[in-house]
N, C-alpha and C positions, 0 to 999 in steps of 0.2 A: 207601341214598339216590337208588341206580337206576331201583330197583322203587320207590320211590311215583310219580322223575315219570313211569318208564312208564302208571303210573294212575289216573296224571290227567286226568279228561276235557278236553279237548280246546274248545275255547269256540265253541260257534254262534253262525249266524247271527241276529241274533231275525228271527222270524218276522211278514211282515205281511201276513198272510194271503192273495201272489198266490201262482203255479207259479208258482214257474224258468221262462226261459221257452229256456234255452243248451239243454236237451238234444233241444227242438221242434220237430223242420227247419219252417221257414217257405218257403209256397208263395214260385217265383220266378215270376220272366216268362212263361217256358217250362211251368211248371206252369202256370201259371191264361191259358194257350194255352186248355190240351188239356184243360182239368177245362170250361172254355166252349165247345168245340165235342164237350166229349159223350167220351172216351177217356181207357178206366180204366185211374186208374195212381196208385205211393205217392209217400211219398217220402221223402227219405233226409236225415241230417243235411250240412249243403253239402263237401266235401274242402275238403282244407290249402290253398286256391288261391280259393275262397270260391266256388267251383266250381256250381249245382246238379245236384244225382245224380235221375233214378227209377225209381223202378223198377217194376219193371214184370214180370204174370207172363210165362211162353212162349209160348202161345196169346196174347196180345194184343199179342207182339216186333211183325211182321208190319207191323198196322195205327198204332201210334205209331210204326214208322221211314219207313214212309210219311210218315206225315200231318209230318212233322221232318222230311221232305222238303219236303215246297211250304212249309210255314214260314219255310225257308230253308235249310238245315241240308245242304251238297253233302257236304263232305269230310268222307270219313271218317277222321277224325284216326292211331286205335286199333283194334284191337280186341283183347282178350283171355278171357286165364283167370283161375282162381286155383282154390286150393285153402281153407277154412274151416277144414279138419280132420278128421280122420282121422273119418270119421261123420258131420261133419254132410256142410253142401252141397260143393257147384261153384256156384261161380259164372264167367256171362259179362257181357266189358263190351264200352260199345261208345265211344268220345270222338271228337264230331262237333261239328264251326266249319262257322260261318255265315260262305265267303271272299266277300266282294264290296268291291269298288277304293273302294267309298260311304261301307264304313266307313272309321273312324280303331283303334279299338278294335275285335277279336277278339269275338262271341260266338261259347257256350259252352253246352254241357251234356252230361250222365254220364246210361248209363244200364246197368242193370242191370236181371239178370236173373237168378236164381237157384232150381239144376238141384238137383234127385236123385239122390243119389248112384247109385244101383240103376240105375236108367234114367236118364242124361242127356241130353237133347234136347231144341233149341230148333232153330223154321226160320230157311235162313243168310238175309241181309241183303244177299246178295253180288246181285239180281237189284234191293238198292236202289241199292249201294254198289260198282261195282266189288273195288274193294276189298279189300273184304271175304273175297276167294280167298286167300292165301296164308295171313295173320291162324285162316283158321276153319280153315283145312288144320294149320295148329301149331296151335290149340287142339284143338284133337280129337287130334293126336300124343301129347299128354305131357300132355294129362287127359281122355279118353276122350270129349269130347264129339262128339258125334253132331248133326252142321249139314244139314239138313234139309234138300233140295233141291236144294244148291250139289253143281256140276257135277260139280263132281273129285274128292272130301272119301276127302283116300288119308294115308297117310303122305307128311311130310317134310320129317324132320333123322332118323328113325330105323328099320329094313332093314324092310321090308315085315315081312319072318316073327316082328318082336320082339312080343315075349309082358309085358304093360301099359303101364302109364302109367305116364313114370318126374316126373313131374311133381307126382304127387298126392302126399300129404303121407304116405299109411300106405304107398303103391309099397315095394317089399322091393328088392331091389337082388340081379338075380344072379351067385353067385363070381364069372361070366363069358362073355363072352361068344364065340362062337368064327369065327373071321369066316369068310368062304369067300371064293374064288378068290380073295382075296388076294396073290396069288402072281400 
């Protein structure tokens, strides 16, 4: 009887002839503004809080970020990175907020840049938001993403002579690390 239940096809919703829109990303206020002003970008589905996510190519990051700053996104709430998995891309992301005394609700947008695992290079946004300084250094230290134009891109958490990028999903942890000058 259990075999019969597992082979029974599940009911399918009736086709209305329309494509489902839940999987498509809908252009928000920020994306519409960027498009109106000629800034090339792609949309991703909104995050779990409903915040708009904009995907850009690395070479367009600085023009997009400069435009977003001019549009009023004057605060870099968070910059970070993550690994999509062994053999896949690395991602550098930016959470931006409009801070304004006149606004009751904060406006937010997320910017994502996918980078090749073999040569992860992206321009630094330090010159747009100074808060990117240590955040980009941490992403460099943990994932090996090179933020070109950063004024002091060096390891932040790991020793300078550490080999590899500890938060990459294909990282192989060494059996031990000799602490020098520990005493």
